[in-house]
VOROKOL-359157 format. One record per residue: residue number from 1; residue in three letters; y, z, x of N, C-alpha, C in turn. Coordinates in pm, whole numbers. Layout:
<atoms>
<NUM "ALA" <Y Z X> <Y Z X> <Y Z X>>
...
</atoms>
This chain:
<atoms>
<1 "UNK" <67 1857 1402> <91 1921 1278> <-16 1931 1182>>
<2 "UNK" <-91 2014 1143> <-188 1996 1040> <-140 2000 895>>
<3 "UNK" <-181 1914 797> <-111 1893 671> <-214 1973 548>>
<4 "UNK" <-150 1998 440> <-232 2021 316> <-215 1920 232>>
<5 "UNK" <-303 1831 215> <-331 1692 133> <-404 1721 16>>
<6 "UNK" <-293 1683 -114> <-371 1644 -245> <-439 1514 -237>>
<7 "UNK" <-563 1527 -280> <-610 1369 -288> <-654 1346 -415>>
<8 "UNK" <-568 1272 -526> <-597 1234 -649> <-666 1104 -666>>
<9 "UNK" <-814 1167 -701> <-923 1048 -715> <-1002 1090 -610>>
<10 "UNK" <-1022 1208 -564> <-1107 1245 -458> <-1252 1221 -470>>
<11 "UNK" <-1301 1185 -587> <-1454 1178 -603> <-1468 1028 -611>>
<12 "UNK" <-1381 958 -607> <-1416 789 -622> <-1458 745 -466>>
<13 "UNK" <-1472 602 -501> <-1536 533 -378> <-1472 548 -245>>
<14 "UNK" <-1313 528 -248> <-1230 565 -151> <-1201 700 -125>>
<15 "UNK" <-1162 776 -252> <-1134 898 -236> <-1241 1011 -149>>
<16 "UNK" <-1371 978 -164> <-1458 1067 -123> <-1467 1056 40>>
<17 "UNK" <-1441 938 82> <-1443 880 228> <-1324 968 282>>
<18 "UNK" <-1215 942 218> <-1107 976 269> <-1095 1128 297>>
<19 "UNK" <-1162 1211 200> <-1139 1368 207> <-1226 1405 333>>
<20 "UNK" <-1345 1324 341> <-1398 1370 479> <-1324 1299 607>>
<21 "UNK" <-1255 1203 579> <-1181 1168 702> <-1067 1271 746>>
<22 "UNK" <-1012 1328 639> <-901 1425 659> <-962 1563 709>>
<23 "UNK" <-1060 1593 671> <-1132 1729 708> <-1189 1711 863>>
<24 "UNK" <-1228 1585 902> <-1240 1559 1044> <-1153 1567 1103>>
<25 "UNK" <-1024 1528 1071> <-896 1550 1150> <-864 1677 1126>>
<26 "UNK" <-914 1803 1086> <-887 1903 1076> <-775 1933 994>>
<27 "UNK" <-728 1845 901> <-647 1879 803> <-715 1911 662>>
<28 "UNK" <-636 1997 595> <-693 2066 468> <-665 1976 371>>
<29 "UNK" <-774 1968 278> <-805 1872 158> <-792 1965 16>>
<30 "UNK" <-727 1936 -59> <-725 1988 -207> <-784 1869 -290>>
<31 "UNK" <-897 1854 -338> <-974 1761 -403> <-916 1775 -548>>
<32 "UNK" <-899 1648 -624> <-848 1639 -757> <-900 1540 -832>>
<33 "UNK" <-984 1549 -924> <-1062 1428 -964> <-1136 1473 -1105>>
<34 "UNK" <-1102 1377 -1213> <-1164 1402 -1340> <-1329 1410 -1329>>
<35 "UNK" <-1375 1371 -1246> <-1538 1394 -1225> <-1568 1532 -1178>>
<36 "UNK" <-1480 1620 -1115> <-1483 1758 -1107> <-1475 1844 -1229>>
<37 "UNK" <-1387 1804 -1305> <-1347 1875 -1394> <-1247 1826 -1498>>
<38 "UNK" <-1252 1835 -1652> <-1152 1772 -1716> <-1055 1837 -1698>>
<39 "UNK" <-1016 1929 -1633> <-897 2008 -1603> <-813 1906 -1517>>
<40 "UNK" <-896 1829 -1424> <-828 1741 -1328> <-818 1608 -1378>>
<41 "UNK" <-789 1580 -1503> <-768 1441 -1563> <-635 1407 -1526>>
<42 "UNK" <-619 1328 -1432> <-466 1302 -1382> <-392 1225 -1480>>
<43 "UNK" <-447 1201 -1610> <-345 1094 -1724> <-269 1207 -1762>>
<44 "UNK" <-322 1359 -1770> <-261 1455 -1853> <-219 1579 -1779>>
<45 "UNK" <-300 1596 -1676> <-277 1732 -1606> <-189 1764 -1517>>
<46 "UNK" <-112 1880 -1512> <-17 1927 -1414> <-61 1919 -1270>>
<47 "UNK" <-39 1848 -1201> <-86 1821 -1033> <-45 1966 -966>>
<48 "UNK" <-130 2040 -897> <-139 2138 -811> <-75 2101 -677>>
<49 "UNK" <74 2101 -715> <153 2048 -581> <223 2159 -519>>
<50 "UNK" <206 2295 -533> <266 2394 -465> <189 2412 -318>>
<51 "UNK" <277 2406 -238> <216 2395 -82> <153 2286 -33>>
<52 "UNK" <156 2194 -100> <133 2044 -58> <219 1987 36>>
<53 "UNK" <154 1931 139> <244 1834 228> <245 1713 205>>
<54 "UNK" <134 1661 132> <127 1510 128> <45 1475 37>>
<55 "UNK" <68 1377 -42> <-46 1346 -164> <-91 1160 -156>>
<56 "UNK" <-204 1174 -175> <-267 1044 -173> <-313 1004 -325>>
<57 "UNK" <-289 892 -383> <-300 874 -500> <-396 739 -517>>
<58 "UNK" <-534 761 -547> <-645 674 -534> <-683 682 -672>>
<59 "UNK" <-672 763 -771> <-725 754 -902> <-684 633 -975>>
<60 "UNK" <-800 560 -1037> <-757 432 -1092> <-896 414 -1195>>
<61 "UNK" <-862 324 -1287> <-1009 286 -1366> <-1016 152 -1292>>
<62 "UNK" <-1135 152 -1233> <-1133 27 -1122> <-1290 -4 -1112>>
<63 "UNK" <-1333 -118 -1073> <-1453 -143 -1031> <-1466 -314 -963>>
<64 "UNK" <-1580 -343 -960> <-1614 -478 -906> <-1563 -583 -980>>
<65 "UNK" <-1558 -710 -965> <-1520 -820 -1060> <-1587 -830 -1197>>
<66 "UNK" <-1733 -767 -1177> <-1799 -786 -1321> <-1756 -691 -1426>>
<67 "UNK" <-1663 -552 -1369> <-1617 -493 -1474> <-1457 -503 -1505>>
<68 "UNK" <-1397 -533 -1366> <-1241 -562 -1412> <-1205 -672 -1489>>
<69 "UNK" <-1281 -788 -1493> <-1252 -914 -1579> <-1352 -917 -1708>>
<70 "UNK" <-1443 -788 -1725> <-1505 -802 -1856> <-1413 -794 -1985>>
<71 "UNK" <-1396 -878 -2075> <-1315 -885 -2195> <-1282 -761 -2264>>
<72 "UNK" <-1422 -673 -2279> <-1419 -565 -2372> <-1377 -433 -2280>>
<73 "UNK" <-1327 -457 -2173> <-1287 -340 -2067> <-1134 -345 -2055>>
<74 "UNK" <-1081 -467 -2081> <-942 -483 -2041> <-833 -379 -2141>>
<75 "UNK" <-842 -357 -2244> <-760 -298 -2335> <-761 -122 -2273>>
<76 "UNK" <-883 -91 -2250> <-943 31 -2204> <-855 79 -2066>>
<77 "UNK" <-870 -45 -1957> <-813 -28 -1835> <-650 -15 -1832>>
<78 "UNK" <-597 -84 -1919> <-468 -89 -1946> <-405 49 -1996>>
<79 "UNK" <-474 118 -2089> <-430 244 -2149> <-447 331 -2028>>
<80 "UNK" <-579 342 -1980> <-603 466 -1887> <-500 431 -1765>>
<81 "UNK" <-477 334 -1712> <-389 324 -1581> <-259 338 -1619>>
<82 "UNK" <-217 293 -1748> <-78 348 -1780> <-39 474 -1772>>
<83 "UNK" <-135 537 -1858> <-121 709 -1846> <-130 773 -1713>>
<84 "UNK" <-204 713 -1627> <-203 777 -1498> <-62 770 -1439>>
<85 "UNK" <-30 625 -1412> <118 602 -1378> <209 698 -1425>>
<86 "UNK" <209 683 -1564> <337 808 -1618> <298 949 -1595>>
<87 "UNK" <213 985 -1598> <185 1125 -1557> <192 1151 -1440>>
<88 "UNK" <149 1096 -1337> <134 1122 -1180> <260 1097 -1107>>
<89 "UNK" <332 990 -1138> <439 931 -1088> <571 1027 -1118>>
<90 "UNK" <556 1057 -1252> <682 1142 -1294> <672 1260 -1225>>
<91 "UNK" <584 1334 -1192> <539 1456 -1116> <600 1436 -980>>
<92 "UNK" <541 1325 -921> <565 1313 -778> <724 1283 -752>>
<93 "UNK" <776 1191 -863> <920 1177 -842> <1005 1297 -839>>
<94 "UNK" <947 1379 -921> <1031 1503 -930> <1012 1622 -809>>
<95 "UNK" <895 1587 -731> <901 1681 -603> <965 1579 -496>>
<96 "UNK" <943 1655 -374> <1020 1575 -252> <905 1541 -160>>
<97 "UNK" <777 1565 -210> <641 1544 -115> <614 1402 -105>>
<98 "UNK" <608 1369 20> <556 1216 61> <446 1189 15>>
<99 "UNK" <391 1063 -74> <291 1032 -120> <273 889 -85>>
<100 "UNK" <117 867 -115> <93 706 -59> <36 684 -193>>
<101 "UNK" <73 559 -251> <8 500 -360> <-86 383 -320>>
<102 "UNK" <-210 379 -336> <-284 252 -295> <-274 137 -412>>
<103 "UNK" <-222 30 -374> <-220 -94 -472> <-332 -192 -406>>
<104 "UNK" <-332 -317 -471> <-422 -397 -460> <-372 -556 -411>>
<105 "UNK" <-448 -642 -362> <-409 -785 -363> <-383 -836 -513>>
<106 "UNK" <-450 -785 -595> <-445 -828 -750> <-311 -781 -796>>
<107 "UNK" <-220 -701 -734> <-69 -695 -781> <-4 -823 -789>>
<108 "UNK" <-61 -944 -745> <9 -1078 -752> <-39 -1153 -876>>
<109 "UNK" <-135 -1067 -945> <-210 -1143 -1062> <-150 -1050 -1181>>
<110 "UNK" <-33 -1106 -1267> <18 -1041 -1352> <-69 -1051 -1464>>
<111 "UNK" <-128 -1152 -1493> <-215 -1147 -1612> <-333 -1067 -1656>>
<112 "UNK" <-372 -988 -1562> <-489 -886 -1573> <-411 -746 -1606>>
<113 "UNK" <-497 -660 -1655> <-424 -533 -1690> <-451 -445 -1534>>
<114 "UNK" <-554 -492 -1446> <-557 -430 -1317> <-445 -460 -1234>>
<115 "UNK" <-419 -624 -1206> <-326 -654 -1145> <-184 -611 -1175>>
<116 "UNK" <-167 -614 -1315> <-45 -563 -1359> <21 -447 -1341>>
<117 "UNK" <-87 -353 -1389> <-71 -208 -1366> <-31 -169 -1206>>
<118 "UNK" <-126 -238 -1121> <-90 -180 -976> <28 -248 -925>>
<119 "UNK" <85 -359 -981> <225 -394 -944> <325 -301 -1020>>
<120 "UNK" <301 -265 -1143> <398 -150 -1185> <391 -13 -1101>>
<121 "UNK" <271 16 -1030> <264 125 -963> <353 96 -834>>
<122 "UNK" <330 -3 -784> <429 -57 -647> <590 -40 -679>>
<123 "UNK" <626 -96 -789> <756 -95 -843> <804 49 -829>>
<124 "UNK" <731 122 -918> <795 277 -951> <778 349 -800>>
<125 "UNK" <677 313 -742> <661 398 -595> <782 342 -522>>
<126 "UNK" <815 246 -500> <903 179 -430> <1062 234 -469>>
<127 "UNK" <1078 283 -603> <1197 337 -644> <1213 486 -596>>
<128 "UNK" <1108 555 -560> <1107 688 -547> <1121 704 -394>>
<129 "UNK" <1222 781 -363> <1248 789 -188> <1102 850 -111>>
<130 "UNK" <1025 928 -179> <933 991 -116> <772 909 -108>>
<131 "UNK" <793 814 -180> <688 706 -210> <669 606 -101>>
<132 "UNK" <532 573 -94> <474 490 3> <354 417 -43>>
<133 "UNK" <329 281 -18> <247 216 -70> <188 97 -6>>
<134 "UNK" <85 29 -9> <35 -82 44> <-117 -149 -41>>
<135 "UNK" <-122 -273 -5> <-215 -350 -76> <-335 -351 -9>>
<136 "UNK" <-446 -291 -81> <-570 -285 -49> <-658 -392 -62>>
<137 "UNK" <-711 -484 7> <-788 -587 -13> <-928 -535 -32>>
<138 "UNK" <-1037 -605 -40> <-1176 -587 -75> <-1256 -496 27>>
<139 "UNK" <-1208 -364 -13> <-1277 -255 72> <-1423 -249 61>>
<140 "UNK" <-1504 -209 170> <-1628 -213 163> <-1686 -91 282>>
<141 "UNK" <-1793 -52 258> <-1853 51 367> <-1911 169 325>>
<142 "UNK" <-1897 188 190> <-1966 310 135> <-2094 302 65>>
<143 "UNK" <-2176 395 32> <-2278 396 -65> <-2217 399 -208>>
<144 "UNK" <-2257 327 -302> <-2214 338 -453> <-2331 358 -516>>
<145 "UNK" <-2289 430 -630> <-2415 407 -741> <-2399 267 -816>>
<146 "UNK" <-2518 234 -813> <-2549 90 -850> <-2521 81 -1036>>
<147 "UNK" <-2406 27 -1055> <-2384 4 -1214> <-2263 -99 -1223>>
<148 "UNK" <-2226 -101 -1358> <-2120 -219 -1375> <-1995 -214 -1292>>
<149 "UNK" <-1963 -89 -1222> <-1847 -75 -1138> <-1877 -111 -1001>>
<150 "UNK" <-2006 -117 -958> <-2006 -122 -818> <-1987 -248 -761>>
<151 "UNK" <-1950 -267 -635> <-1897 -381 -576> <-2001 -472 -518>>
<152 "UNK" <-1965 -603 -481> <-2059 -716 -462> <-2126 -686 -337>>
<153 "UNK" <-2098 -617 -203> <-2173 -598 -81> <-2269 -483 -125>>
<154 "UNK" <-2239 -402 -185> <-2329 -268 -248> <-2451 -369 -319>>
<155 "UNK" <-2405 -415 -413> <-2509 -502 -496> <-2606 -585 -425>>
<156 "UNK" <-2542 -650 -344> <-2627 -724 -253> <-2710 -672 -175>>
<157 "UNK" <-2704 -550 -114> <-2780 -477 -35> <-2860 -391 -104>>
<158 "UNK" <-2831 -359 -238> <-2905 -290 -292> <-3031 -369 -372>>
<159 "UNK" <-2992 -487 -427> <-3097 -589 -435> <-3178 -629 -334>>
<160 "UNK" <-3136 -659 -197> <-3197 -696 -90> <-3323 -600 -32>>
<161 "UNK" <-3258 -441 -69> <-3361 -315 -12> <-3462 -325 -98>>
<162 "UNK" <-3442 -340 -241> <-3527 -286 -369> <-3617 -397 -423>>
<163 "UNK" <-3564 -513 -398> <-3633 -627 -433> <-3674 -718 -334>>
<164 "UNK" <-3622 -762 -241> <-3639 -839 -113> <-3553 -981 -150>>
<165 "UNK" <-3475 -960 -278> <-3422 -1083 -327> <-3293 -1070 -338>>
<166 "UNK" <-3183 -1152 -321> <-3040 -1130 -353> <-3008 -1249 -461>>
<167 "UNK" <-2973 -1187 -593> <-2924 -1302 -726> <-2794 -1293 -733>>
<168 "UNK" <-2729 -1386 -678> <-2583 -1406 -701> <-2543 -1437 -841>>
<169 "UNK" <-2442 -1389 -886> <-2383 -1449 -1011> <-2297 -1563 -993>>
<170 "UNK" <-2256 -1629 -887> <-2199 -1739 -885> <-2263 -1823 -769>>
<171 "UNK" <-2225 -1951 -751> <-2268 -2009 -645> <-2217 -1967 -521>>
<172 "UNK" <-2133 -1904 -492> <-2082 -1818 -369> <-1980 -1868 -277>>
<173 "UNK" <-1932 -1989 -352> <-1831 -2065 -284> <-1686 -2005 -287>>
<174 "UNK" <-1656 -1863 -374> <-1540 -1826 -349> <-1508 -1756 -223>>
<175 "UNK" <-1384 -1735 -191> <-1350 -1674 -83> <-1275 -1525 -89>>
<176 "UNK" <-1308 -1430 9> <-1269 -1295 15> <-1218 -1267 146>>
<177 "UNK" <-1127 -1137 142> <-1116 -1082 279> <-1141 -939 264>>
<178 "UNK" <-1254 -898 349> <-1316 -780 335> <-1240 -704 443>>
<179 "UNK" <-1242 -556 408> <-1170 -476 523> <-1284 -364 498>>
<180 "UNK" <-1328 -297 644> <-1398 -189 609> <-1335 -47 592>>
<181 "UNK" <-1393 42 518> <-1345 177 471> <-1284 262 589>>
<182 "UNK" <-1346 242 726> <-1295 337 831> <-1165 261 882>>
<183 "UNK" <-1138 141 886> <-1003 67 911> <-907 113 810>>
<184 "UNK" <-953 108 672> <-872 110 565> <-809 291 604>>
<185 "UNK" <-869 388 630> <-850 517 598> <-715 522 711>>
<186 "UNK" <-772 484 828> <-666 469 951> <-537 438 890>>
<187 "UNK" <-534 330 809> <-421 256 760> <-337 362 651>>
<188 "UNK" <-412 418 573> <-337 506 482> <-264 626 557>>
<189 "UNK" <-343 675 650> <-285 805 697> <-170 758 804>>
<190 "UNK" <-177 634 851> <-75 597 942> <42 596 864>>
<191 "UNK" <39 530 735> <150 481 667> <227 621 652>>
<192 "UNK" <167 727 593> <229 848 589> <297 918 715>>
<193 "UNK" <191 916 804> <229 985 931> <352 907 986>>
<194 "UNK" <373 803 992> <464 726 1037> <599 691 943>>
<195 "UNK" <571 696 824> <643 686 706> <700 543 700>>
<196 "UNK" <589 446 707> <634 309 699> <644 251 573>>
<197 "UNK" <769 210 568> <814 128 440> <878 18 481>>
<198 "UNK" <942 -37 355> <1021 -158 349> <966 -298 355>>
<199 "UNK" <828 -316 338> <765 -424 349> <665 -438 214>>
<200 "UNK" <603 -558 210> <487 -521 110> <366 -554 209>>
<201 "UNK" <312 -460 266> <186 -436 366> <69 -446 296>>
<202 "UNK" <-29 -546 386> <-189 -564 331> <-251 -479 423>>
<203 "UNK" <-379 -424 369> <-475 -372 426> <-592 -443 436>>
<204 "UNK" <-602 -536 529> <-699 -630 496> <-754 -689 658>>
<205 "UNK" <-843 -766 665> <-895 -805 787> <-821 -920 840>>
<206 "UNK" <-769 -991 727> <-699 -1126 750> <-818 -1256 785>>
<207 "UNK" <-937 -1203 754> <-1029 -1322 783> <-1101 -1355 635>>
<208 "UNK" <-1105 -1484 605> <-1171 -1528 489> <-1317 -1564 512>>
<209 "UNK" <-1374 -1485 409> <-1540 -1515 397> <-1579 -1570 275>>
<210 "UNK" <-1673 -1627 264> <-1736 -1666 125> <-1833 -1590 100>>
<211 "UNK" <-1854 -1548 -46> <-1944 -1462 -90> <-2069 -1504 -44>>
<212 "UNK" <-2115 -1627 -21> <-2227 -1665 14> <-2255 -1632 172>>
<213 "UNK" <-2166 -1638 229> <-2157 -1643 370> <-2186 -1436 395>>
<214 "UNK" <-2151 -1360 312> <-2167 -1239 275> <-2300 -1196 258>>
<215 "UNK" <-2340 -1298 146> <-2487 -1251 90> <-2590 -1298 237>>
<216 "UNK" <-2562 -1411 302> <-2649 -1445 439> <-2638 -1349 534>>
<217 "UNK" <-2524 -1275 557> <-2557 -1177 638> <-2623 -1048 592>>
<218 "UNK" <-2629 -1001 469> <-2715 -921 428> <-2878 -970 431>>
<219 "UNK" <-2878 -1078 395> <-3027 -1131 395> <-3071 -1147 547>>
<220 "UNK" <-3010 -1200 653> <-3060 -1177 780> <-3064 -1042 842>>
<221 "UNK" <-3015 -960 790> <-3053 -795 821> <-3155 -738 750>>
<222 "UNK" <-3191 -793 616> <-3304 -722 548> <-3399 -790 524>>
<223 "UNK" <-3411 -926 573> <-3515 -1047 521> <-3507 -1077 387>>
<224 "UNK" <-3414 -1030 319> <-3421 -1091 181> <-3404 -1234 158>>
<225 "UNK" <-3427 -1316 39> <-3395 -1446 22> <-3293 -1416 -99>>
<226 "UNK" <-3197 -1528 -71> <-3057 -1543 -162> <-3103 -1644 -242>>
<227 "UNK" <-3048 -1624 -378> <-3047 -1711 -507> <-2896 -1719 -542>>
<228 "UNK" <-2865 -1856 -543> <-2735 -1883 -589> <-2744 -1873 -758>>
<229 "UNK" <-2595 -1842 -815> <-2596 -1864 -969> <-2533 -2000 -973>>
<230 "UNK" <-2506 -2025 -1111> <-2448 -2184 -1128> <-2304 -2143 -1161>>
<231 "UNK" <-2231 -2041 -1163> <-2110 -2015 -1213> <-1999 -2058 -1083>>
<232 "UNK" <-1872 -2069 -1145> <-1776 -2066 -1026> <-1725 -1944 -1014>>
<233 "UNK" <-1684 -1898 -904> <-1625 -1762 -893> <-1499 -1783 -870>>
<234 "UNK" <-1430 -1641 -903> <-1276 -1636 -872> <-1250 -1635 -707>>
<235 "UNK" <-1173 -1725 -660> <-1147 -1732 -522> <-1028 -1659 -498>>
<236 "UNK" <-1006 -1551 -385> <-871 -1512 -333> <-799 -1578 -253>>
<237 "UNK" <-821 -1692 -227> <-766 -1797 -136> <-603 -1824 -173>>
<238 "UNK" <-581 -1820 -313> <-451 -1836 -360> <-376 -1717 -345>>
<239 "UNK" <-409 -1589 -322> <-346 -1501 -319> <-262 -1463 -174>>
<240 "UNK" <-129 -1440 -194> <-66 -1464 -44> <-77 -1369 40>>
<241 "UNK" <-91 -1353 169> <-85 -1250 252> <55 -1209 292>>
<242 "UNK" <61 -1105 306> <206 -1028 335> <241 -980 472>>
<243 "UNK" <265 -872 506> <326 -816 636> <197 -745 672>>
<244 "UNK" <193 -702 801> <65 -646 872> <159 -510 904>>
<245 "UNK" <72 -397 886> <125 -270 914> <164 -267 1056>>
<246 "UNK" <274 -204 1103> <289 -196 1243> <214 -101 1307>>
<247 "UNK" <149 -174 1425> <74 -77 1514> <-79 -55 1439>>
<248 "UNK" <-114 -134 1354> <-238 -95 1259> <-320 -259 1267>>
<249 "UNK" <-442 -267 1279> <-516 -366 1259> <-640 -341 1219>>
<250 "UNK" <-745 -412 1159> <-878 -402 1132> <-963 -438 1275>>
<251 "UNK" <-1038 -349 1264> <-1123 -368 1396> <-1275 -389 1385>>
<252 "UNK" <-1337 -335 1267> <-1479 -336 1253> <-1503 -479 1191>>
<253 "UNK" <-1596 -550 1249> <-1635 -688 1196> <-1718 -682 1066>>
<254 "UNK" <-1707 -792 1004> <-1775 -779 886> <-1952 -759 892>>
<255 "UNK" <-1979 -832 1047> <-2137 -818 1072> <-2149 -688 1088>>
<256 "UNK" <-2073 -613 1142> <-2124 -449 1198> <-2107 -384 1073>>
<257 "UNK" <-1999 -405 987> <-1966 -304 894> <-2095 -336 795>>
<258 "UNK" <-2153 -442 755> <-2251 -444 682> <-2389 -424 721>>
<259 "UNK" <-2379 -435 860> <-2502 -364 922> <-2524 -189 928>>
<260 "UNK" <-2401 -136 923> <-2395 -10 925> <-2417 36 770>>
<261 "UNK" <-2362 -68 684> <-2399 -35 525> <-2542 -19 493>>
<262 "UNK" <-2615 -142 563> <-2785 -137 536> <-2840 -35 576>>
<263 "UNK" <-2782 23 705> <-2858 141 756> <-2834 281 682>>
<264 "UNK" <-2723 259 628> <-2673 394 540> <-2737 372 391>>
<265 "UNK" <-2773 279 350> <-2867 239 222> <-2987 283 254>>
<266 "UNK" <-3046 245 352> <-3198 272 395> <-3218 435 393>>
<267 "UNK" <-3124 494 465> <-3120 629 472> <-3109 729 336>>
<268 "UNK" <-3016 664 254> <-3007 727 126> <-3091 722 29>>
<269 "UNK" <-3148 584 -1> <-3223 527 -101> <-3365 516 -64>>
<270 "UNK" <-3439 573 -115> <-3613 540 -99> <-3630 413 -231>>
<271 "UNK" <-3757 364 -225> <-3776 277 -351> <-3937 329 -409>>
<272 "UNK" <-3896 316 -540> <-3997 367 -625> <-3988 261 -747>>
<273 "UNK" <-4130 175 -764> <-4121 101 -856> <-3987 -15 -875>>
<274 "UNK" <-3964 -37 -771> <-3835 -121 -744> <-3695 -93 -767>>
<275 "UNK" <-3694 57 -806> <-3576 109 -846> <-3546 202 -742>>
<276 "UNK" <-3393 217 -683> <-3370 306 -623> <-3356 469 -653>>
<277 "UNK" <-3427 567 -544> <-3430 695 -585> <-3360 764 -484>>
<278 "UNK" <-3277 868 -516> <-3203 957 -399> <-3292 1014 -331>>
<279 "UNK" <-3280 997 -197> <-3368 1105 -100> <-3296 1238 -76>>
<280 "UNK" <-3368 1341 -127> <-3333 1480 -125> <-3297 1520 -3>>
</atoms>
């Protein structure tokens, strides 16, 4: 059976890839994103739920660590994401349409707006009979626009290809669990396909990698030189791992995933005076 899917946050890093994934399966995609139109601001808009079989809720005020924990962004994140939750989940609660809410490993961290709002989203989703959710760990594998919201692996690759150097913000000792976008998308689809709920499920590789190790992989593929920063980074090692999604596991190794990213960045960006320029 082919489904008609509403993807809220369809223009984001995850949403864009997932729309392509669904289309490749032969399923219909109804995109919905504030980047497409102000009429698609999910904080306030009425969702186009008529004729929809499934909903994927990806929209969020999010970015890499340099954005998420920047002090002058915290109030804005809290306000934005609370309005998203209230508007979107109230409408989904009133429907009987199965939906998937993407949470985060940071839902364990109540002290940050990002973690606290993701945790609230989990609780609300769990209370709705047609709601499903899982915790996404550090997803990678897509080409991002380089700005304050871009993520660490994309930043490293961008630096390596445009300058021949990788300047880390930290000493690189902090640990992460990375999971490729291709593996993650299979998890989202599987959860709704098989109506998997009842646990706290992680979408992750379950492999700990230091930021320095990740930088060294990028360097080995690009010939770039790595320079460490002098700050201590925040490690995810203290975040607990939870249940594995039944019948799913991450298969793309970090080395293979970064290699593919490097190739994609090379195809997507040229270099002009040290700055990336999109190849038309």
